[in-house]
C-alpha positions as CSV (number, residue, x, y, z in Angstrom):
1,M,17.5,-15.8,-13.3
2,E,17.4,-12.8,-10.9
3,S,14.6,-11.4,-12.6
4,G,12.4,-14.0,-10.5
5,P,12.5,-12.9,-6.9
6,A,12.3,-9.3,-8.1
7,I,9.2,-10.0,-9.8
8,F,7.5,-11.8,-6.8
9,T,8.6,-9.0,-4.4
10,G,7.3,-6.3,-6.8
11,S,3.8,-8.3,-6.9
12,V,3.7,-8.6,-3.1
13,F,4.4,-4.7,-3.1
14,A,1.7,-3.7,-5.7
15,L,-0.8,-6.3,-4.2
16,F,-0.1,-4.9,-0.4
17,G,-0.1,-1.2,-1.5
18,G,-3.3,-1.6,-3.7
19,G,-5.2,-3.5,-1.3
20,L,-3.8,-0.8,1.5
21,L,-5.0,2.3,-0.7
22,L,-8.4,0.4,-1.6
23,W,-9.3,-0.6,1.8
24,T,-8.3,2.9,3.3
25,A,-10.5,4.8,0.6
26,V,-13.5,2.5,1.6
27,R,-13.0,3.1,5.2
28,L,-12.7,6.9,4.7
29,R,-15.9,6.6,2.1
30,Q,-18.2,5.2,4.7
31,R,-16.9,7.3,7.8
32,A,-15.5,4.6,9.5
33,P,-12.2,4.5,11.4
34,V,-9.1,3.5,9.5
35,A,-7.6,2.5,12.9
36,H,-8.9,2.4,16.3
37,G,-7.7,4.7,19.0
38,V,-6.1,6.7,16.7
39,H,-6.6,10.4,15.6
40,P,-8.9,9.8,12.0
41,V,-6.8,12.0,9.9
42,A,-3.4,10.8,11.2
43,S,-4.4,7.2,10.5
44,A,-5.6,8.1,6.8
45,A,-2.4,9.7,6.1
46,V,-0.1,7.0,7.6
47,A,-2.3,3.9,5.7
48,A,-2.2,6.3,2.7
49,F,1.5,7.1,2.8
50,A,2.4,3.3,3.4
51,G,0.2,2.2,0.5
52,T,1.9,4.8,-1.7
53,S,5.4,3.6,-0.6
54,A,4.4,0.1,-1.3
55,L,3.1,1.0,-4.9
56,L,6.8,2.9,-5.4
57,L,8.4,0.1,-4.3
58,A,7.2,-2.2,-6.5
59,V,7.7,-0.1,-9.4
60,W,10.7,0.2,-8.4
61,C,11.3,-3.8,-8.2
62,F,9.6,-4.5,-11.6
63,T,12.1,-1.9,-13.1
64,R,15.2,-4.0,-11.8
65,T,13.9,-7.2,-13.9
């Protein structure tokens, strides 16, 4: 019974992290700003860190099932 919430949470983290990394990669490839009003390198680094962290949290949640 406890594995249901872990699977749901892991799925949410995986979708968010993967989507954020994909979106960041597309924006960088198009040479478009990742976040308006922020230094391009800093915004790309923060977005990549957040996406990677979300994917790592998803893996951690999936190992708890």
